[in-house]
C-alpha positions in Angstrom: -12.4 -7.5 -40.9 -11.9 -6.1 -44.4 -8.6 -4.4 -43.0 -6.3 -5.4 -40.3 -7.2 -4.0 -36.9 -4.9 -1.3 -35.9 -3.3 -1.6 -32.5 -1.9 0.9 -30.0 0.2 -0.5 -27.4 -0.2 1.4 -24.0 3.0 0.8 -21.9 6.2 -0.7 -22.8 6.8 -3.3 -20.2 8.0 -7.0 -20.9 4.4 -8.3 -21.5 3.9 -5.4 -24.2 6.8 -6.7 -25.9 5.3 -10.1 -25.8 2.0 -9.1 -27.1 3.4 -6.8 -29.7 5.2 -10.0 -31.1 2.0 -11.6 -31.1 0.2 -8.9 -33.2 2.9 -9.4 -35.7 2.3 -13.0 -36.0 -1.6 -12.6 -36.0 -3.7 -12.9 -39.1 -5.8 -9.9 -38.3 -3.8 -7.1 -36.6 -1.1 -4.6 -37.2 0.8 -2.4 -35.0 0.0 1.3 -35.6 1.1 3.2 -32.6 2.8 2.8 -28.9 2.5 5.0 -26.1 4.8 5.3 -23.1 5.3 7.7 -20.1 8.4 9.0 -21.9 9.3 9.6 -25.7 12.5 7.7 -25.3 10.8 4.6 -24.3 8.2 4.8 -26.8 10.9 5.4 -29.5 13.0 2.4 -28.3 9.7 0.1 -28.4 8.7 1.7 -31.9 12.2 0.9 -33.3 12.2 -2.7 -31.9 8.9 -3.6 -33.7 8.7 -1.1 -36.4 6.0 0.6 -35.0 5.2 3.9 -37.0 3.5 6.2 -34.5 5.4 6.7 -31.2 3.8 8.8 -28.4 5.5 10.0 -25.3 2.2 9.9 -23.1 -0.7 7.5 -22.7 -2.9 10.5 -23.4 -1.4 11.0 -26.9 -1.9 7.4 -27.8 -5.5 7.5 -27.0 -5.8 10.8 -29.0 -4.3 9.1 -32.1 -7.1 8.6 -34.6 -5.2 5.8 -36.4 -5.6 3.5 -33.4 -8.6 1.4 -33.3 -7.7 -0.9 -30.3 -5.6 -0.6 -27.3 -3.6 -3.0 -25.3 -3.1 -2.1 -21.7 -0.2 -3.5 -20.2 0.6 -1.2 -17.3 0.9 -2.4 -13.6 -2.3 -3.5 -12.2 -3.2 -0.2 -10.3 -3.3 1.6 -13.5 -5.5 -0.7 -15.6 -8.9 1.0 -14.4 -7.8 4.4 -15.0 -6.5 3.8 -18.6 -9.1 1.2 -19.7 -11.9 3.9 -18.8 -10.1 6.5 -20.6 -9.6 4.3 -23.5 -13.3 3.6 -23.7 -14.0 7.2 -23.4 -11.7 7.8 -26.4 -13.8 5.3 -28.4 -11.0 2.6 -28.4 -11.7 -1.1 -28.3 -9.8 -2.6 -25.3 -7.6 -5.6 -24.5 -6.5 -5.1 -20.8 -4.1 -7.3 -19.2 -5.1 -9.4 -16.3 -6.3 -8.8 -13.8 -8.6 -6.3 -15.3 -8.3 -4.1 -12.1 -7.2 -4.5 -8.6 -10.8 -5.4 -7.2 -14.2 -6.0 -8.4 -15.5 -2.6 -8.1 -12.9 -0.9 -10.3 -13.6 -3.9 -12.9 -17.2 -3.1 -12.6 -16.5 0.5 -13.5 -14.3 -0.5 -16.6 -17.3 -2.7 -17.8 -19.7 -0.1 -17.5 -17.4 2.5 -19.3 -17.1 0.0 -22.2 -20.8 -0.5 -22.1 -21.5 3.2 -22.2 -18.9 3.9 -24.9 -19.9 0.6 -27.0 -16.4 -0.5 -27.3 -15.2 -4.0 -27.2 -13.5 -5.1 -23.9 -11.8 -8.2 -22.9 -9.6 -9.3 -20.0 -6.3 -10.7 -21.6 -6.2 -14.3 -20.2 -4.5 -15.5 -23.2 -4.9 -19.4 -22.2 -8.6 -18.8 -22.6 -8.2 -17.9 -26.4 -5.8 -21.2 -27.0 -7.7 -24.1 -28.8 -6.3 -26.4 -25.8 -8.6 -24.6 -23.6 -11.7 -25.2 -26.0 -10.7 -28.7 -26.2 -10.6 -29.3 -22.5 -14.2 -27.5 -22.2 -15.4 -30.1 -25.0 -14.0 -33.1 -23.0 -15.7 -32.0 -19.7 -19.0 -31.5 -21.5 -18.8 -34.8 -23.0 -18.1 -36.2 -19.4 -15.1 -38.3 -20.3 -14.2 -38.6 -16.6 -17.7 -38.6 -15.4 -18.8 -36.0 -13.0 -16.3 -33.5 -12.1 -15.6 -33.6 -8.2 -12.1 -31.9 -7.6 -10.1 -29.2 -9.6 -6.4 -28.5 -8.7 -4.8 -25.7 -10.3 -1.4 -24.2 -9.5 0.5 -21.1 -10.9 3.6 -20.2 -8.7 7.2 -19.0 -9.4 10.0 -17.6 -7.7 10.8 -14.2 -8.8 13.6 -13.1 -6.3 12.4 -10.8 -3.5 12.7 -7.0 -4.5 10.5 -4.9 -2.0 10.3 -2.1 -4.7 9.5 -4.2 -7.7 6.1 -4.8 -9.2 5.6 -8.3 -7.8 6.2 -7.3 -4.1 5.1 -3.8 -4.1 1.8 -3.0 -2.2 1.4 0.3 -4.3 1.9 -1.6 -7.6 -0.9 -4.3 -6.6 1.8 -7.0 -5.9 1.5 -10.5 -4.7 0.6 -14.0 -6.3 -3.1 -13.8 -6.0 -3.6 -10.9 -8.4 -0.6 -11.7 -10.5 -1.1 -15.4 -11.2 -3.6 -16.7 -8.8 -6.2 -15.0 -11.1 -5.4 -17.9 -13.7 -6.1 -20.6 -11.1 -9.4 -19.0 -10.2 -10.4 -18.6 -13.7 -9.5 -22.0 -14.6 -11.6 -23.5 -11.7 -14.6 -21.4 -12.5 -14.5 -22.5 -16.2 -14.1 -26.1 -15.4 -17.0 -26.1 -13.0 -19.0 -24.3 -15.4 -18.4 -26.7 -18.2 -18.9 -29.6 -15.9 -22.4 -28.2 -15.1 -23.4 -27.1 -18.6 -22.5 -23.5 -18.4 -19.8 -21.2 -19.4 -18.5 -20.6 -16.2 -19.5 -21.1 -12.5 -19.1 -19.1 -9.5 -18.1 -20.5 -6.2 -20.6 -20.5 -3.2 -17.6 -20.8 -0.6 -14.0 -19.3 -0.9 -11.6 -19.9 2.0 -8.0 -19.1 1.8 -4.5 -18.9 3.7 -1.4 -17.0 2.7 1.9 -15.7 3.7 2.2 -11.8 3.8 5.6 -10.5 3.6 6.9 -7.1 5.0 5.3 -5.0 2.1 1.8 -6.5 2.9 1.4 -8.6 -0.2 1.2 -12.3 -0.5 4.3 -14.3 -1.3 2.3 -17.4 -1.7 -1.3 -18.5 -1.0 -3.8 -21.4 -1.2 -7.5 -21.3 -1.7 -10.3 -23.8 -1.5 -13.5 -23.1 -3.5 -16.8 -25.0 -3.4 -19.0 -24.9 -6.5 -22.5 -26.1 -7.1 -22.7 -29.7 -8.4 -20.5 -30.9 -5.3 -17.3 -29.6 -7.1 -14.4 -28.6 -5.0 -11.2 -26.7 -6.2 -7.7 -26.4 -4.8 -5.7 -23.4 -5.9 -2.2 -22.6 -5.2 -0.1 -19.4 -6.2 2.9 -17.6 -5.4 5.6 -15.2 -6.7 8.2 -16.3 -4.2 8.1 -20.1 -4.4 8.5 -22.5 -7.3 5.6 -25.2 -7.7 4.5 -27.5 -10.5 2.5 -25.1 -12.9 -0.2 -27.4 -13.9 -3.8 -28.6 -13.5 -5.5 -31.8 -12.7 -9.4 -32.5 -12.8 -10.7 -35.6 -11.0 -14.0 -37.0 -11.8 -16.0 -40.0 -10.9 -14.8 -42.1 -13.8 -11.2 -40.8 -14.4 -8.9 -37.6 -14.3 -7.3 -35.1 -16.6 -3.8 -33.7 -16.5 -3.1 -30.6 -18.3 0.8 -30.1 -18.3 0.7 -26.6 -19.4 -2.6 -24.9 -18.8 -1.4 -21.3 -18.7 1.3 -21.0 -21.6 0.2 -24.0 -23.8 2.5 -22.7 -26.7 4.0 -19.4 -27.2 4.7 -20.2 -30.7 3.0 -22.6 -33.1 3.0 -26.0 -32.2 1.4 -28.9 -30.4 0.2 -29.1 -26.8 -1.3 -32.1 -24.9 -4.0 -33.0 -22.5 -3.7 -36.4 -20.9 -6.9 -38.3 -20.0 -6.9 -41.2 -17.6 -9.9 -43.5 -17.3 -10.2 -45.6 -14.3 -9.7 -49.2 -15.4 -8.8 -48.3 -19.0 -5.3 -49.0 -18.9 -2.9 -46.7 -20.7 -3.8 -43.0 -20.4 -5.1 -41.1 -23.7 -3.0 -38.2 -24.9 -4.8 -35.8 -26.7 -2.7 -33.6 -29.2 -3.8 -30.0 -30.1 -1.9 -28.4 -32.9 -2.0 -24.7 -33.5 -0.6 -22.7 -36.6 -0.4 -19.4 -34.7 1.4 -18.6 -31.5 -0.6 -17.8 -28.2 -0.6 -14.2 -28.2 -1.3 -14.1 -31.9 -4.5 -16.2 -31.1 -5.4 -13.7 -28.4 -5.1 -10.7 -30.8 -7.3 -12.6 -33.4 -9.9 -13.4 -30.8 -10.4 -9.7 -30.2 -10.5 -8.8 -34.0 -13.1 -11.8 -34.6 -15.5 -10.4 -31.8 -15.2 -6.6 -32.0 -18.7 -6.4 -33.5 -20.2 -8.1 -30.6 -18.2 -6.1 -28.1 -17.4 -9.2 -26.1 -15.4 -12.4 -26.9 -17.3 -15.8 -27.1 -16.4 -18.2 -24.2 -14.0 -19.8 -23.3 -12.5 -16.5 -23.7 -13.4 -14.0 -21.0 -16.7 -12.3 -21.3 -17.7 -9.3 -19.2 -19.7 -11.5 -16.6 -16.9 -14.0 -16.5 -14.3 -11.4 -15.5 -16.5 -9.7 -13.0 -17.1 -13.1 -11.3 -13.5 -13.7 -11.3 -12.7 -10.5 -9.6 -15.1 -11.1 -6.9 -13.2 -14.5 -6.1 -9.8 -12.8 -6.0 -11.5 -10.1 -3.8 -12.9 -13.0 -1.4 -9.4 -14.8 -1.4 -7.6 -11.6 -0.4 -10.2 -10.9 2.4 -9.4 -14.5 3.6 -5.7 -13.8 4.1 -6.1 -10.0 5.2 -4.5 -8.7 2.1 -5.6 -4.8 1.4 -3.9 -2.6 -0.8 -3.0 0.9 0.4 -5.1 2.5 -2.2 -8.3 0.6 -0.9 -8.1 2.0 2.4 -11.2 4.2 3.1 -9.1 7.5 3.6 -7.2 6.7 0.3 -10.0 5.6 -2.2 -10.3 8.2 -5.0 -11.9 8.2 -8.2 -11.2 5.2 -10.5 -10.2 7.8 -13.4 -7.9 9.9 -11.0 -10.0 12.8 -11.9 -11.8 15.2 -9.8 -15.5 14.1 -9.3 -17.9 16.2 -11.3 -21.4 15.8 -12.7 -21.4 14.7 -16.3 -22.5 17.0 -19.1 -25.0 14.7 -20.4 -26.5 14.3 -16.9 -30.4 14.2 -17.0 -31.3 14.2 -13.3 -34.6 15.9 -12.1 -34.5 17.9 -8.9 -37.2 18.9 -6.4 -37.4 20.8 -3.2 -37.9 19.8 0.4 -38.7 22.7 2.9 -35.8 23.5 5.1 -33.1 21.8 3.0 -32.0 24.8 1.2 -30.6 22.9 -1.8 -32.2 21.1 -4.8 -32.7 17.5 -4.1 -32.3 14.9 -6.8 -35.4 13.0 -7.5 -33.6 9.7 -7.6 -32.1 9.0 -4.1 -29.5 6.4 -3.7 -29.5 3.9 -0.6 -26.4 3.7 1.2 -27.5 0.7 3.0 -25.6 -2.4 1.9 -22.1 -1.3 0.7 -19.6 -3.3 2.6 -16.3 -1.5 1.8 -15.0 1.7 0.5 -13.9 0.7 -3.1 -17.4 -0.6 -3.8 -19.1 2.2 -2.2 -17.0 4.8 -3.9 -17.5 3.3 -7.5 -21.4 3.3 -6.9 -21.6 6.7 -5.4 -19.2 8.4 -7.7 -21.3 7.1 -10.7 -24.5 8.3 -9.1 -23.0 11.7 -8.3 -21.7 11.9 -12.0 -25.3 11.2 -13.2 -26.5 14.3 -11.2 -27.5 12.6 -8.1 -26.9 14.4 -4.9 -29.3 12.8 -2.2 -28.0 9.9 -0.1 -30.3 7.8 2.1 -28.7 6.0 5.1 -29.5 5.1 8.8 -28.1 4.7 12.1 -28.8 0.9 12.1 -27.3 0.2 8.5 -24.4 -2.2 8.6 -24.1 -1.5 12.4 -22.8 2.0 11.5 -20.4 1.1 8.8 -22.8 2.5 6.0 -22.6 6.0 7.7 -18.9 5.8 8.1 -18.4 4.9 4.4 -20.8 7.6 3.3 -19.1 10.1 5.5 -15.6 9.2 4.4 -16.7 9.2 0.6 -18.1 12.8 1.1 -14.8 13.8 3.0 -12.5 12.3 0.4 -14.2 14.2 -2.3 -15.0 17.4 -0.4 -18.6 17.4 -1.3 -20.5 18.3 2.0 -21.9 21.4 0.5 -23.1 19.7 -2.7 -24.9 16.8 -1.3 -28.1 16.1 0.7 -27.7 13.5 3.5 -31.0 11.8 4.6 -30.4 9.8 7.7 -32.7 7.9 10.0 -32.5 6.8 13.7 -34.9 5.8 16.4 -35.5 2.6 15.0 -37.5 -0.2 17.1 -36.7 -1.1 19.6 -35.3 2.4 20.2 -38.3 4.3 18.6 -38.5 6.9 21.5 -37.9 10.6 21.5 -34.7 10.4 23.7 -33.0 8.5 20.8 -33.6 11.1 18.2 -30.7 13.4 19.6 -28.4 10.5 21.3 -28.3 8.5 18.3 -28.0 11.6 15.8 -24.9 12.7 17.7 -23.4 9.2 17.2 -24.3 9.2 13.5 -22.7 12.9 12.9 -19.5 11.4 14.5 -19.6 8.4 12.1 -20.4 10.8 9.2 -17.6 13.2 10.1 -20.4 16.0 9.7 -21.7 18.8 11.5 -25.2 18.2 10.5 -27.6 16.2 8.4 -29.9 17.8 5.7 -32.8 15.6 6.6 -33.4 13.5 9.8 -36.3 10.9 10.0 -37.6 8.7 12.7 -37.0 5.2 11.2 -40.0 4.0 12.7 -43.1 5.4 14.5 -43.9 4.4 17.9 -47.9 5.2 18.3 -47.7 4.8 22.1 -45.7 8.0 22.3 -47.7 11.3 22.0 -46.7 12.7 18.6 -45.9 16.1 20.1 -42.8 14.6 21.9 -41.2 13.4 18.8 -41.9 16.9 17.2 -40.3 18.7 20.3 -37.1 16.3 20.0 -36.7 17.0 16.3 -37.0 20.8 16.8 -34.2 20.7 19.6 -31.8 19.2 17.2 -33.1 21.4 14.4 -32.6 24.5 16.6 -29.2 23.3 17.7 -28.0 23.4 14.0 -27.8 19.6 13.8 -30.4 18.9 11.1 -32.1 21.2 8.5 -35.3 19.3 8.1 -37.1 16.4 9.7 -39.7 13.8 9.0 -40.8 10.3 9.6 -40.1 7.0 7.8 -43.0 4.4 7.9 -45.4 6.9 9.6 -49.0 6.8 8.9 -50.6 9.9 7.2 -52.8 10.3 10.4 -49.7 10.6 12.7 -47.8 12.9 10.3 -50.9 15.3 10.1 -51.1 15.1 13.8 -47.4 16.0 14.2 -47.6 19.1 11.9 -50.9 20.2 13.6 -49.1 20.1 16.8 -46.0 22.0 15.5 -48.3 24.6 14.0 -50.0 25.1 17.3 -46.6 25.6 19.1 -45.1 27.7 16.5 -42.7 24.9 15.8 -41.3 23.2 12.6 -43.2 20.3 11.4 -42.3 17.3 9.2 -40.9 18.4 5.9 -41.1 14.9 4.2 -42.1 11.3 4.8 -40.5 8.1 3.6 -42.9 5.3 3.2 -43.1 2.7 0.5 -44.6 3.8 -2.7 -44.4 1.7 -5.8 -46.6 0.5 -8.8 -46.7 -3.0 -7.1 -48.8 -3.2 -3.9 -46.7 -4.4 -1.0 -48.6 -7.6 -0.1 -46.8 -8.3 3.3 -44.5 -5.8 5.1 -40.8 -6.2 3.8 -39.6 -5.4 7.3 -41.5 -5.4 10.5 -43.2 -2.0 11.0 -42.8 -0.8 7.5 -45.7 1.0 5.8 -46.7 1.5 2.2 -48.5 4.5 0.9 -49.4 2.9 -2.5 -53.1 2.8 -1.5 -55.6 5.2 -2.9 -56.4 7.0 0.5 -52.7 7.6 1.3 -52.1 9.0 -2.3 -55.0 11.3 -2.0 -53.7 12.6 1.2 -50.4 13.3 -0.1 -52.0 14.9 -3.2 -54.0 17.2 -0.8 -51.2 18.2 1.4 -48.3 18.2 -1.1 -45.9 16.8 1.4 -42.8 15.2 -0.3 -42.8 11.4 -0.2 -39.4 9.8 -0.4 -40.4 6.3 -1.6 -38.4 3.4 -0.5 -38.5 0.1 -2.6 -39.6 2.4 -5.2 -39.2 -0.5 -7.8 -40.8 -3.2 -5.4 -37.2 -4.8 -4.8 -36.9 -6.1 -8.3 -40.5 -7.4 -9.0 -40.5 -5.4 -12.3 -36.9 -6.2 -13.0 -37.5 -9.7 -14.7 -37.2 -11.7 -11.5 -41.0 -12.1 -10.9 -42.9 -15.1 -12.3 -46.1 -16.8 -10.9 -44.3 -20.2 -11.6 -41.0 -19.1 -10.0 -41.0 -19.4 -6.2 -37.2 -19.5 -5.8 -37.1 -16.2 -3.9 -39.3 -16.6 -0.9 -39.1 -12.7 0.1 -40.2 -11.6 -3.3 -43.0 -14.1 -3.2 -44.0 -13.0 0.2 -43.9 -9.2 -0.4 -45.1 -8.8 -3.8 -46.8 -11.9 -5.5 -50.4 -11.3 -6.1 -52.7 -11.6 -9.1 -53.2 -7.7 -9.1 -49.4 -7.1 -9.0 -48.9 -9.5 -11.8 -51.6 -7.7 -13.9 -49.5 -4.3 -13.2 -46.5 -6.1 -14.4 -48.0 -7.1 -17.6 -49.3 -3.7 -18.3 -46.0 -2.0 -17.4 -44.4 -4.6 -19.8 -47.0 -3.6 -22.5 -46.2 0.0 -22.0 -42.7 -0.5 -22.1 -42.6 -2.4 -25.4 -44.1 0.6 -27.1 -41.4 3.2 -25.8 -38.4 0.8 -26.0 -38.0 0.9 -22.3 -38.2 -1.9 -19.6 -40.8 -2.7 -17.3 -38.7 -1.4 -14.3 -38.4 2.0 -16.0 -42.2 2.3 -16.2 -42.4 1.4 -12.6 -40.0 3.9 -11.4 -41.7 6.7 -13.7 -45.0 5.8 -12.0 -43.4 6.9 -8.7 -42.1 10.0 -10.2 -45.3 11.1 -12.0 -47.6 11.3 -9.0 -49.7 14.6 -8.4 -47.5 15.3 -5.5 -43.8 15.8 -4.8 -42.1 12.3 -4.9 -38.5 11.1 -4.6 -37.6 7.6 -5.6 -35.1 5.6 -3.4 -33.2 3.3 -5.4 -30.8 0.5 -4.2 -28.6 -0.5 -7.0 -25.9 -3.2 -6.5 -24.1 -2.7 -9.8 -23.4 0.2 -12.1 -25.6 -1.5 -14.8 -28.5 -1.4 -12.3 -28.0 2.4 -11.8 -27.9 2.8 -15.4 -31.2 1.0 -16.0 -32.7 2.9 -13.0 -31.8 6.3 -14.4 -33.7 5.3 -17.8 -36.8 5.8 -15.7 -36.1 9.6 -15.9 -36.7 9.6 -19.6 -40.3 8.0 -19.3 -43.3 10.5 -19.4 -46.6 9.2 -18.1 -49.9 10.8 -18.4 -52.4 10.8 -15.6 -54.5 8.4 -17.7 -51.6 6.0 -18.1 -50.9 6.2 -14.4 -54.6 5.0 -13.6 -54.4 2.3 -16.2 -51.0 1.0 -15.0 -52.5 0.8 -11.5 -55.6 -1.1 -12.6 -57.6 2.1 -11.9 -58.8 2.5 -15.5 
C-alpha cells in the first residue's frame, strides 16, 4: 500500500490496548481513530496512544471517513452486530476471536463482508506469525511421518467473578469460546497440513466440561476425529492452570511447540522442537521475527486488503466458519447454551428491527384465497436444527423480500414448525408472511388427519391459521371428494385460507376441483410437485411426483393453477456438484443422473456464460418463466446459497430459450 492503513479501534478494553500497540509497531498501519461507549474512555485511550480522532460511540467511529479498517475488540456477543455494521459502513474488518458466539452469526458476518466487498479476518494472531507457517511447512514435508495425534491446550486461572466477562453467560463467557477456539483452530490447521490442505474439518466432535453456576464452562475437554486417521485432544479453561503448549505425534516422530498461541509479543526468537524416533538429540528449530505478534497481524491485514481475505495459515472465511462449527458442536456436547441463543430470545444479529431491504428485487404472485402477495421464491423450513441458525437464514430471506415459508407436520418431528412459529412470533410478522404447511403424509394420508395434524401444527406454530395447507401425499384409494370435504371443513372454521395438494397428479387435482365446483365448495388453489429443468429420473422420496413432463406442463398452462415447485434446482444438480465421472453422491446419481439431464446442464452453462450468471441461476429462471404461475421452493443451507438462488430472479428467458434449455428445440 502506498499509504499506511488508517485503523479505527472499536472498543477500549485490554486487548484493544494490545492491538493498538501492535499497529504502532507495524510497517503498514497507523492509528487514526478510536470509538468507545463513552467519550471519556475514548479520550483516555486516545491520549495513551496519541490517537487523533476520538469518538464517544461506535456509530461515530464507523461514520468517520478517515477510518479505512476497524479492529473490533468488544465482548463476544457484540462481535456480530458491529462487524456487520462495519461492513455496511464500507470498513475493512479485523474482528477479535471468536468471530461470533456461534456459526450462524459468523455466517451472517461473512455474508455482510461479501456483500459490501470488504476485507474480513478473524484475529487469531498466532496464525499470522512465521512460527505457524514454519510448522505447516514441517508437517507438509512429513518430518514426523504421518500425523496421528494432536494435543493442544490453552487454559488459565482467571479468578472467579460471576459478573466478569469470562464467567458471564450474557457476555459469552467460558473457556471454549475464549481460548478453546485456539485449540480447535490449531488441530484443524495441523490436520489440514498433514493431508495436503489448508485446514481440515473433523468428522466427529466429542466433549466433556464443567459448567459453573452461571452456566458457562470453567474447563472442558474435546476429542476430535479427522480424515486421514488423525485424532486430536483439546483442553481449555478459564478457571484452571494447565500447560499451554501443543504436541503433534506422527509415525516417525513428534513435534513440541512450547508457545503456540503467543509465540512472541515483541520481536525475537521462538522455537519448535522436532523429535525423530531413533535420531538421538531433538532438533530445535528457531524462528526469528523483527516485528511483534500484533504488528504481524496488522501487516497481514494490510497485505491482503485487495483480495478481501488473508492467505493461509491466517484465517480465511471458510476456515473461520469451519472453526465456529466445531465450537458449536463442542458446546452442544457439554450442554452449554447462551441465554441469547434460547428460541424465545433470538433476535436479529444486528439488533435492528427486521425489515425488507431497499434494494430487494423479489417478484410476487397471487394464490386464490391467500389474500396477500406471495413471494415467488419460497424458503423451505425443513432442516434447520436450532433457532440461531434458523433465524439467520430466515431473517436474510425476509430482508431480501421473501415472505413465503414452506414447512410440514413431519419435518424434524415438529421442530421445524416450532422454530418457524417462534421466529414469526419473536419478530411480530404474522400478518406479513405466508405459511405453507403440509400434513397427512404417508402412512397418515387419510382425510381424518387433515384436521387432527393441523391442530397440532397450529399449536407448534403458535398461530391461529396457516395461509396454505396441503396434503403432503395423495392416497388414490380414497375418493378425492373426502379430501376436499376435509379441507373445506378446516377452511370454513378459519384455520386455513387456501389449500392444495403436494405430490398429486393433475388428474386427481382436476377431479378434486370438479367435485368442489359441483358441491359449491372451495377447491385446490395450488399444487406442490417437483418442477425443474432437470428431469427427476427416480423419485427423491417415496410417493413424490414431478410435473416437469410436457403433459403436466400443458395441463398447468391450460388451467393456470399455481405450481409451487419443490427441488426447483434439482437438489444441486446445476450447482457444480454433478459430473458424469463423479459418483460420490449416490442420491444425486440416483435421482438426477441421465444423458438428457447432462445435456440440459451443458446448455444451462452455455447460456449462463453469455449472461455472467451460473447454471443454477438459469435453472431457477427456467422454473419461474413457465407459461403458468410458478413459485420456486429453495432450500439454502448457507447465506451464500440464498444469495446465489436470488440471482435467478435477474435472469430473463424467452419462450424459445425455455424450449432450447429443455431439449425441445
